[in-house]
N, C-alpha and C positions, 0 to 999 in steps of 0.2 A: 503494499501499498504504497504509495506516493503523493503527498500532497491532496489526500483524500478519494484520489482515482485508484481504482484494484489496477494491479498490474499485473501477468501471471509471467511472462518471458523477458528477460534480456538478452544482451549481449554481452561480451565483456570485449572490450577494445585495450590497446597500452599507445600514449603519446608522449612524446617527450618534450614537445611544441609548448613555448612560453605561454603561448594563449589560451591555452586547452583548459588548466584549472578555473582561471578567472571568466573562461567564454560559459564552463556550464556551471559555475555558481551563481550567472546572472541569468541564465537559460529560461524563459519560459514559455511553454506549449502545451497545450491538451494534449496535441498531438503526437510530439515525442519529448521521452524526456532521457537527457543526459546527466549522470554525476558522477563522481569523483569517491570510490570507492573508500579510499582511505585519506583521512587529513594529511596535510604536513608536504612538503617541497619534494620529499622522496619519494611518495608512491609515485607511479604512473600508470596504474589501474583507474578504468572508466567502467560504466555501462549505460549501454545503449536503449533504452527500451518505449515500446508503446502500449498504450490498451486496442491497437489495431493487429495484432499477436495476438490477442485472447483468444480466436475463434479459431487459433490453426489447426488442422487435422494432424498431422505429425509436422517428426522436424523439416522435412522435404519444404513443406507447404507454410512451414515459417520460416523458413531460410528466404523463402520467394517474397514472402511479406516485408521482410527486414532490407531486404537487398532494393525492391519496388521504391519501398518507403526512404532509405538512406540516400537514392539517389535524388528523390526530391527535396532532403534535407542538402546535401551537398549543392544541387544547384540554388537553393534558396542560400547557402552561406556564400557561394560564387557572385551573387547578384548584391548580397547585403553587407559587405566588407571591402564594399567600395576600394580602396587602393593597398586594403592589406591583402588583393587577392592572392598574391605572390607569395606570401605566406601560410596563405590557408591548405591543409595538407587533409584530404580527405581521409581519416582512417579505416583498417579493414578487420571485417567481424570476425571476430576468435570464438572463445567457448560460450555456448548456451547455459544462460544460468536460469534455474527454474527459482522465482524470486517469492518461494512460498517457503520453501525448506533451504535455499540457497545451493542446494545441488549443480553441480555444472560437469555437461558431457560436450564431448568434441560436436560441432555444428558438420552438417553435411557441404559444408563450403560455401561455394559464393550462388546463391539463387536467382531465379527468372526473373529478370528486371520488366518484364513485359506483363507479369501480374498486374491486377490492379493493389495501388500501396495502403488505399483506407477502406475499411468494416467498411460496407456500405449500411450497415444497422447503427452505426455510429457516422454517420457524415451527415447528418443532417444540424441545420441551425436554429438556436430559440430564435422567435421573435423579436426581430428589432436587432439582432447581433450586426454589429460591427465589425472590421477586418481590419481598421487604421483608428487605433484607441487612444494611440499617444504621440507626441509628435512628428516620430520617426516613424519611416514603414520598412522594419527589417525581416530578418529571415523567418520570424516567428510569425508576423503576420502573413506573409507567403506563402509558407505549410499551411496554417488554418484557411487561405483563399484557395490554395489548390484541395483542398479538401470538396470543393463545389464546384468550383471553375473548371471546366475542362482544358482551358486554355492554359492557364496557369498551371495545371498540373502536369500537361505534355512537355512544356517547353523547361518546366524545371527539373522532370526526371532526365531529358534528353539532356540538357546542359550537365544535371550532375553525373550521369553514367559518363558520357563520353569527355568530358572537359573540355574547357575553352579554347578549343583548338579553332583553325579558319576555317572547316566544315561544319563544327558544330557552330559557331558563329556565324554561318550563314544558314544554316538553318532557323536559327534565331530569327533573323534577318526574315526569311519566308513565315515565318508566325505573326509578326510584327504587320508585315506587307497583307497577305492574306485578312487581317485584320482592318485594314484599310489605313493604315499609317503610310505613309509616304518617305521617300526619302530625304525631303526636304526636313519633315516630325522627328525624323529619327536624329538627325545627325544637329539638329537646332536642339536636342538633349544636352549634349556637351557645347552649345555656342560654334556649331560647323555648320557648312551647306554642301547642299548636296553631292559635289563634287570630291566629298570625304566618303561618300557612301559608296560613290563610283568608284574611286582609287580599291577601296577594298576588295568590293565584287571584283573587277578586273584581278586583282590579286589573287585573290580565293580561287576564281577559274580556272588559272594560268600553270600548266603542269611544265612549261618552260622554265617558269620562276620558282615553282616550289616544288615540283617532281611529284613525292609520293602523298606530300602533303595539302594537296590539290584538290579541288573538290570534284574537278572534272579529269580523265585521260589526256592523253595529246591529241588538240584537235587543230593546231596551226595557227593559232593566235598570236596575232601579234601582243608585244608585252606592253601594259598600258604605260602611259606617260608620265602617272605617278605608283611607286608600289610601296604598299602599307606593310609596316613589321607587325608580328605578333601583336608586340605589346599596341602599337597604335590603334588595332584592328580591337582587339578587346578593350582599350579605352574609348572608343567608339562606340560598340554593339555593346556590351554589358550595362554601362548607367542606360544606354536607350530602350532595353530589355526590362529593364528596375522600371524606367519610367513608363514604359507599355504597362506592365502588370500594374503600377502602382495606380494609373486610369483607369482601369477594366477596377479594378476596389474600391475609389472613390465611386464610379459611376454605381457599383453594386450600394454602397453604404447611402447615397441619395435618393436610391430607386426600390432596393429592396431583389431587382434583377440583374443577370449579367448583360453587360450588353453584348447587340447582333449586329455585325454589321453587314450593311445592306447596298450589293456591288450593282451600278445600274448597268442593264443587260443592253445587249447588244438590238435586241428584236423589239421593233415597235415603241423605242423609248421608254419600256417599262423598264420596273427593277426587280431584282430578284438577290433574293438570302444567299450569301456568301457560302 
């Protein structure tokens, strides 16, 4: 039992990163629980747990749920930590711990990230739930949002599982553009213009420049006029993705529904849902 919520299963993980103790001490989420197992600076053992694990049918199902939810967590952290991105290191799942009697057992390894990370029985929101309840929009808020918002859930899971390389960043761009965000809007989050997005896409698509890191194979495309480094690409796309998700959270907080982008249809001037 943690903070009044029953938790059945947890996963041990270890970290020597300096930020981990402070991060877990201040972490507040009803979906993901993180805590240090022993006080003091010497201890490096932590626990990752969730009420969404309670209904697991067996250890393989448990590993699947834990892997999928941790992808959402990692994606939220990659967007939430801002300039600390390069110090954030996703942890590896270790032993499974029964939180009732504290017995531990070896887990089956990395699970299937494609499963649903949230137990549908725990995914309903109470009336008048707000995603953003503080001045900041942080990782805890994004995870709460992902519980109901399929766009946030897909984007965060994709980022968290794959990491912020060129191909993943391009996928985030796809999510934003498919929901109506323009290159101008995306670039404006970091006070840049649409040419920055074009430099990113030109770089990410070009196998001559990036080789196996490129989004495409060799297409004999000319090199773009501006080539964007990975750090520059992350500094462009990650804040934009966070701003995009925040705009969806703000719309939900104001209306109680998730925004649906309506794309103009090419037929008879009508509109069609994207």
